[in-house]
PADREN-295486 format. One record per residue (C-alpha): x, z, y. Coordinates in steps of 0.2 Angstrom, whole numbers, plus 5000, padded with zeros to 4 digits. Each point is the difference from the previous one (the first is absolute). Example, Ala and Ser with C-alpha at 12.3 -4.5 7.8 and 13.67 -1.06 7.14 Angstrom:
BEGIN
506250394978500649975017
END
This chain:
BEGIN
508247465198499950064985498450115006498949835007500649904982498250034989499849964980498549884998498850144999500650045016500850164995501450055009501849934991500850155007498750134993499949924982501950034999499950175008498850014988500849934985501550085004499150184998499549944983501449954995500950165002499050104993500249954981502049975005499950195005499250074986500949924985501650065011499550175000499749994981501649934995500750165010499150124988500449894987501850015006500050204998499449984982501150094988499249914984500449835010501049904986501749985005499649814998498749995014501050055016500749835002498549915000499250175010501349975013499749815004498050055000500550145013501149875009498949865001498650135005501050035018500349815001498249965000499650155013501249945010499449834999498450055003500650105017500949895006498649875002498950145006501450045014500349785004498050015003500050145011501749915009498949845002498250095006501050115012499350164990501750105001499850155011501650084998500350205001501650035008500750194996501750075000500750004982501450054992500949834996501150074986498750104991498849825000501349914993500450114987498449994994499749815001501750004989499350104985498549914999500949815003501250074985498749994988499749815003502149984998500150104984499749864989501449905008501250165000500349985017500350175011499550015019500950125010499950055016501050055016499450095013501649995011499550165009498949925012498750085010498750024989498450015010499449855006498449935003498949894988498549964992500450084983499049874988500549875009501950044997499750034984499449834996501449915011501250094989499249994982499749815004502049995003500450104984498849914990500849835007501650064996499650074984499249814996501749905004501350144994500649984982499950144988501250135000500249945019500250135018498750015013500650125014498950065018501150065015499350085015501249985015499850055018500349865011499750065020498250005000499649924984499850064982500749864989499250024982501449874988499249974983501449924991500249914982501149934986498849864997500049815002500149995017498949905013500049795000500849995016498849865006498550134998500850145010499249955015498249994991500150134986498750115010498649865002498750024988500049934984501849965000501150054984501750004998500649834994501750054990499050084987499449874986498650124993498950025014498850125002499050125014498849935015501150005013499250135011501250134997500949965013499149945011499050164999501550095004500649915015498050015007500250204999501850025007499349895015498550145003501350115002500849925013501649964989500749854991500649954984501349894995500749944984501749924995501549994983501050144998501949945006500650154990499349964983498649914993498350025006499050015015499650115012498450065011500050085013498750085011500350085018498950125009500150055018499750205002499649975018498949874997498950104987500350165010499149935014498549944987499950184996500050085016
END
């Protein structure tokens, strides 16, 4: 286990990474805050806005990377303590889509949400749900070309709430569909590989904490991939009872 691994100095490796992630988060957050202030500066030269947008986007990616590593470390060491409460799933998803749209703007990708008139109240851990959907959207943005689309839909299927995330991207290599949620796995259908390969592994672990399942497949109706999160209302209600 990670908590038993130590550096040559005897310092626990998990504490080293935890401190490193914290120390990295602070300056990145400060830089991002300054960039947001510059964005609101009316005297900013017009030609600087493109560079500012690039800097902001990469700050957000660095923050996500740091948070993913922290989440992965906590999952590996068993330091995850979910707080299950009843939430409005539609409101949560609207907030998440708004955040993710800032990452999609560079590629002119539109993200839409269809709540399907589902029962909006469901028991879940809000922060974990946010990480699940943000990681799925980040993955979709990565593999969707410019001017593409990403669509989130909610469906009630008996006791299950289904969250579908569909994109118009390159799809998934058929040989990798069974292992796409494994840690450090990346999609071989893209030549320009980038990323750590832990985002979808985190999704699988967080969905499992909710007693749910996540699956991936290629779309049958159009190019692209479809990821589906299945959550049992009955099971989650029992956890909160």
